[in-house]
N, C-alpha and C positions, 0 to 999 in steps of 0.2 A: 532403459527407460520404462518406468512403471505406469505411466499414464496411457491407457489403451486408446484414448481418444486422439492422442497426438500421433500422427503418422511419422514413421522413421524417414530419414532423408531419402529422397527418390521414390518413396512409396506412393506418392501421389499418382504415379503412372498406373498403378494396379489396384488402388483402393479409392473409394469415394470419400471426400471430405465433407463434413457437415458445416454449414455456415456458422452455426453457433460455436464451433470449435476454433475459429480463426479470429485474429485481432484485426480491427480496422481502425484507421486514423480518427474516425469520428468518436472513438471511445477513450481518447486521451483524457486524463483527469486534470483538474485545475492546476495542481503542482507541476505536472509535465508541461502544460501550456505556458505557465509562468517561466519555466526554464527556457522554452522555445522563444518566448517573447524577449528574454534577456539577450539571447543570441541574435535575434532579429534587430533589436535596437543597436547592438554593438556593430553588426555589419553595416546597417543603414546609416548610422550616425557617426561612427568612428572610422571604420575601415574603408568603405566605398568612396567617401569624399577625398581620401588620400591615395586612391588607386593610381592616379597618374604619376605621382612621386614614387610610389612603391615599385612601379614598373621600370624605374630608372636604376634598378639594382641598389636601392637604398637599404643596405643591411641594417643600419642603425634604426631606421623607421620600422623595419620588419621585426627586429628584436623588441622594440618598444611596444608594438601592437601585440605581439605574443605575450609579453609580460603583463600588459594591461588585461588581456584575456585571462591570464592566470590570476590576477588580482580579483577579477570578477567571479572566479571559481569555474570558468568555462573549460579549463584544461584538465580538471579533475573529476569530470562527470562520472567516469567509469571506475575511478580508483576508490578503494575502500576508505572509510573514514579514518582508520588508524594511520593512513599515509596522507592525510590532509585532503582527501577527495570527498565526493558526495555519495559514493556507493550506490549509484543508480543502476537499474537493470539495462539490458541490451536495447530494449525498445525505446527507452528514454534517451539513451545515448544516440540511437539512430535519429530520433526527432531533432536533437541538437545538431547532429551532423547535417541533416537536411537544411536547417536554417543557416548554418555556417556555409553551406554549399552555395548560398547566394552571394558570397563574398569573393567571387572570381578567384584569382590566383592566391589570395590569402587563405582561401579554403584549403588549398593544397598544403600550404605550410602548417595550418592548423591540424589537418588530418594526419599529416606525416608525424607531427609531434605527439598528438594524443593516441595515435595508433601504433605504427611501426617503430616509432622512436621511444615509446613508453611501455607498451603492453608486453613485449618480450621479457622485460624485467619483472613485471607483475606476475606473469604466468610461469616463468622458468627460473626466476632469481632465487637466491638463498634469502633467508630472512635478513641477513646483514646487508646484502645488496639492496633489498627493498627499502630498508630503513635509511640507507645512505642516499639513495637516488630518487625514490618515488616522491617524497614530500617536496623536493626541489623542482621536480618535473611538474608536479601538480600546481605549484604556485607560479611557475614561469621563471623561477630563479635560474633553473637550467632549461635549455632547449635541447630536444632530442633529434637525432637523425639515424638513418639506417643505411648500412653499406653492404650491399649484396652483389650488385651487378659489376662485371668486369668486361673489358673490351671483347674477350673471346668467350664470355660466359653470360649470356642473356637469359633465354628461356631454359637453358640447362645450367643452373647455378652451381651444380656440384662439379662442374668442369673448371672452376676457377683456379687461378694460379697463386693467389695470396697464400703465404705459408707462415706457420707458427712453429717455432722450435723451442722446446723446453730447455731451460738452462740446466747446467750440470748440477747445481745445488737444488734444483726443483722448485725454486721460489718464483720464477717468472717465465713467461713465454716471450720470445723474441719474434716480432711480427714484421714482415716485409710484403709489400704489394701495392697495387693501385686499384682503387674502386672508382667507377664512373657513375654518373647520374645520381649523385647523392643529394637528395632533396633535403633542404634545410642546412646543408653542409656549411654554408657561409656564415651562419649565425649559431650553429649548434655548440653546445658544451659537452654533450655526451653522444658517442657514436656506438651503435650496435653493429659490430663488424664480424663478417663471416670469413673464415680462413681454414685451411686444412692443417692440422698438426702434422708435422713431417712423418711420413710413413702411413698415415691414415687414408682410408678410401673416401670418407665422407667429411663434410664440413663440421667445424666447431664454431661456437659463437663467443665473442668477447665484448666486454664493455670497455671502451677506450675514452679517455678524457682528452679534450682539446689541448690542454696545457702540457701534456707529456712530451718529452724529448722525442724527436723523430716523426712527429705528426706534422704534416704540411697540408694546408688547404689551397686548392686551386682557385682560379678566378671564376667568376660567374659565367656559366654557359650562356651563349646567345641563342634563345629558343624561339620557335614559331609563336608560342603562346605561353601562358602561365609565367609571364615575365616578372611578376611581383614576388614569385617564390625564388629562392636561391638554390641553384643546382650546380654542383661543382665536382671536380675530381678530388679524391681523398688519397693522399700519399702516406705510406708507412715505411719509414727507413730505420730499421732496427729499433722499433718501438718496444720498450720493455713493459709488458702487461703482467701485473701480479697474478699469481695463480688463482687468487680469490676473485679475480674478475673474469674467470671463465664462466660463461652463462649456460646453465644446464649441463648436460653430460658431454664429455669429449666424444666426438663422432656423432653428436646429436643435433648438429646445426641444421642439417637438411630438413629434419622434422620440424624444427622451430620455424624455418623459412616457409615451409608449406602451410603450417597452421596459421601463421601470421598473415600469409597471403589470402587464405580463406576468409579471415576476418576483414582484411582490407577490401576484398572484392565486394562483399555485401555492403560495407560502409560506403564504398564508391557509389553504389546504387542510390543510397540515401542522399549523398551530395549531389548527384546528377538530377535527382528528383527536385531538389531545392533550386538548382540552377535552371531547370526547365520551367518551373513556376515563375521565377524571376524574369526569364526571357519572355514568357507569355504576357506577363504584366507590362513589360516595356513595349511589346508589339501592340498590345491593346491601347495603351496610352497614345502611341503614335497614330494608330489607325483611327482613333477617336478625335484626333486633332488635325490630321492631314486631309486637305481637300484636293480633289481632282475633278474636272468637268463639273464644278459647282456643287459637288457632294462629298461628304466625308467618305474616305475610302473604306471605312468599316461597314458601309451600307452595300458594298459590292459583293456579289455572291462568291467570286473567286477568292476574295480576302476572307470572307466568312468560312469558306471551306478550309482554308489554311488554319485559321484560329481554332476551329472546332477540332480538326485533326490533331493539332498540337496538344490540345487539352485532353482528348481521348487517350492518346498514347501516354501522356504524363499520368493520367488517372490510373491506367493499367499498371504502369511502373510502380507508382505509389502503392497500389494494392498488393502486388507480389512482394514488394520490399518489406512491408510491415507484416505480411503473413509469415514470411520466412523468419523475420526478426523475432516474432513472438514464439515461433517453433523453437528457435535457439534458446530463448528464455525458459520455455517450458522444459526443454531437455536438461538445461543446467539445473533447474530446481529439482527435477526428478532425480538426477544423479546425486545432488547434495542430500536429498531426502533418503537416499539409499546408503548414505554414509561416506560418500566420496569427498575428498578435499575440494574446497571451492575452486582453487586454481585449476586443478585437473578437470573438474566438472565443466569449467568454462571452455577449456580446450576441447574436451570431448563433445560438448554441445555444439561448438562451432564446426568441428569436423563432421559431426553427424549430418549437418546440412551443407556440406561442401558442394553438393550438386546444385542445390538451390542458390548458394552463394555465387557460383559461376554463372548460373542463369541470370541472376539479378545484375551481375556486373556487365554481362554482354547486353542485356536488354536495356538497362539504364543508360549505358554509354551511347548506344545507338539511338535511343529515343532522344537524348540530349542533342546529338549531332543533327538529327532531323529537325528538332525544334529550333535550334540556333540558325540553321540554314534557312528555314522558312521565316524566321525572325528578320534576317537580313533582307530576304525577298520582300517582305511587307514594308520595310523601310525604303526599299528601292535604292536609288543612287546614294541616298544618305546612309544606308546600311553599310556602305563600303568606306565610309568616313570614320577615321579614328575618334571623331568627336562623339560618336554614338555608343551606347552600351552594348548593342548587339554585335558590333565589330569586335569588341573585346571578348564577348561571350563566344563568338564563332572561333576565334583563335584559341581560346582557352579550352574549348570542348575537345579538340582533336586528340589530345594526349590520353584521354580516358579510355580509348580503345586499345591503348598500348600499356598503360599503367596496370599493375597488379596481375601481370600475365596478359599477353595479347588476347584479343577476342578469339583468335584462331585456337590458341592454346586452351582457353576456357571452354570453347565448343568441344574440343577433344576431351576435356575433363568431364563434362556433363555425361557424355555417353560412356567413356571409359570407366568412370567411377560407378556408374549405374550397373554396367556389365560385371565389374569386379565384385560388387556386392551380390549380384545374382549368382556368380560362380561360387562365391563363398557361402551361399545359403542364407545370407542376411535378408535378401529379398527373393520372393518366389516369382521370378519372371517367366519361368517355363510353363506353368499351369495356364495363366491367361494367354500366353502366346499360342499354346496348342489349341486353346478354346477358340481363338480367332481363326486359326487355320482350319479348324473343323467347321466354323461358321461359314467360311468362304465356300465350302463344298455343299452347303445347304441351300435351300430356297429362301430368297429374301422375304421378309415379312412386309407385304404391301398393305396389309389391313390393320395396322396398328391403330389403337384408339386415339382420339385427340387428347393431347396432354395440356396441362396447365403451363403457364409461362416459364417458371423455373424448371419444371420437370422436362419441358422440351429442350431447354438450354443444357440441362444435365445430360440428356441423351446425346446432344451434339458433342459435348466434351468426352463422353464415353466413346463415341465413334472416332474422335480425334486420337484418343489413346489406342484404339484398335488399329488405326492406320500406322501408328508408330510400332506397335508390337508385331503387326504383320510384316512390315518392312524389315525391322531388326531381326526377327526370327528367321526370315528367308535368307537375309544376308549372312547371318552367322552360320546357317546350314551350308551355304554356298562356299564361304571362304574359310570357315573353321579357324584355326590358329593364325591364319594370315589376315584375319579381318582388320587387325590394327593398322595394316598397311593401306587400307582402303579409306584414305582420309576424306575423299570427296563424299563418299557415302556416309561416313561418320558426321560430316558437316551437315548433310541433308537431314539426318536423324536428329542432330542437335537442334537445328532450326525448328523442326516439327515439335520437339520437346519444349523448347523455349516459348513458342507461340501458344502451345497448349497450356503450359503453366500460367502464362499471362492471362489467357482467356478464362481459365478456371478461377484464378485469384480474383479477377474483376467480377465474375459472375457471383462468387461467394460473398463478395463485399456488397454488391447490389442486393442480393437476397437478404443479407443481414440488415441492410438499410430498410428493407420492406417492413420490418418490424419496428422501425423508428420514425419513418416518414409517412405522411399521407400519400394517397395515390397521385395527387396532382404534382407534388414535389418529386415523387419517385419516378414519374414518367420521363423526366429529363435523363435520369441515370439509366433507365431502360433503353432510351434512344441511344445513349453512348454504348451500351452493351450490345444492342442489335447491330450497330455499325461495326463494332469490333469483331463480332462473330462473322458477319457477312464478309468483311475484308480478310479475316484470318483463314477461313475455309479454303479459298482458292490458293492461298500461299502454301498451306499444308499439302494440298493436292499436288501442286507443282513440285515441291521438295520431294514428296513421296514418289512421284512419277520419275523424276530425275534419278532417284536411287534405284528403283526397280528396273528401269530401262537399261541400267548399266550392268546388270548381271542376269536378269531373268530372260527366258526365251519360251516360245511356243505357248502351250496351254497354261503353263505357270504364269507367264507374263500376262496372258489374257485374263486369267482369273484374278490376279492381283490388281490389274488395271481396273477391272470392274469393281473390285473391292474398294480400291482407293476412291473411286467415284462415289460409291455408296457411303463410305465413311466420312466424306467431306461435303455432304449435301446439307445445305442450310436454307431456311426460309428467305423469300425475297424481302427486301427492305427498301423503302423510299428514302434513300440516303440523302437526297437533296433536302427534303423537308426536315428530316431528323437533324442534319448538320446545321441548317438554318436556325432551328430551335435552340440548339446548344450555343451557337454563335450569338444569338440575341441575348441570352443570359450572360455570357461573358462580356459583351459590349455594354450592356446596362450596368453591370457591376464594375466595369473598367479594371478588372483584375481577375486572376484565377481564384475562384472561391467555390470549388466543387468538392 
């Protein structure tokens, strides 16, 4: 990457980011907003009114809706124009993903088609494969699906048993096996299938068409939520796949799976942001209509607390999602400018921010779970009724913590990938870690001068990062090569990292808004930021203590305990007054408009 302003993936932990170097949603241009509006109108006017029927496993309706989305150009946002797409950048694609995320389970079908069902061909396909399949996938003539998971191969896809055997004449592969949890399987025309060529250690990837002999589609799975998307088992019984339908290199399927998962993870964060906003809107509408004790429930402090907290966490999620998305775009452009092929640049740009993608996936899915749970609570008894939108949102949300790698796996990825890059010399983690250890031996600075608003916030973020570096450095020194077995500590570190990235992203967004809004308008965003920092500090403190108490003793434990307290200190906030102010704005607007 040639742009020195853009931090490498994971580098946010050891370098400061300038507000002017990030992208915030308030900067979307008119063309991007028009695309988002098209998605909004489609979900509100076409998809959501038919959701009850869609949840009855109506494959014909799902196919029809996906084809209508294709006719509107919504399936080809990310595809190059030469394949009948719009050729838009990653941030624009994320915005459309966010809007489509308000379409409940249809959003799952849409995302599966436009992401894992299409992009492997764009990024790894031969020119012949791209010309044959991408235009039809862009227009909705073909619907795509992705077949990776097997009964004994979930989080470890390389252990799958599906097998491909090359024919004696070398013209085709003979595929056998069973795939489970195939999203879009009941309506798909094209399947991206992973199997091991006999004798290989790693997966290979194949493009299989539904009409081929030996392909059998199972019945729709009965699921807790996302009932409007079709999920099936995919059976292969001596399916003859022409050698020209091998996708990418033989033995290269595991790499394809990981890279597509990185993409799916951050896209999931965009979808959950949209779903969170839609749930807040529904909760606001209900709270502004429902009366108890002679008053609208939106006037009660307990309800206002819920509404404001739902909005604060959604705002933080949106902030980190678009920050990371623009980083990916910047990386792609930098690689292309350096002479790299666009397809390879896309893959390298996405991999560069694999840490941030996992952070976004975990944070976004857990924010949505919180928002829908509070949404049901605001509706009260009605929230448990299938007649309400929050009941559906609640059911549909739960899968997101399992999709695209479980949140536990993604927490492991954030720390594991960070340390791997440190060991390879791509990130200098040792220098700042040693500096923090040295600082712990010194005398705390009690006489620091008063700082401006954002300078004070930046100091808090710097201290959060010191807490992470202190804990990680000591744990690595203690466990050395066995550190990977200490999953509880890794989870603690990951949670500290996720919260720090969210807090910093939110802070940078508000700082950038300070150059766009007057102080009166900005004050609401400062209230949100104050609350988020105030709530985040004790969480980081707790995660840090849990980690260091599990391995440190004596003077080392005492020193790090004192350091953890020092690094998680924040100013007091009147959270009641601040939350009420945020809630009043939401209630007056009767929608999420932050």
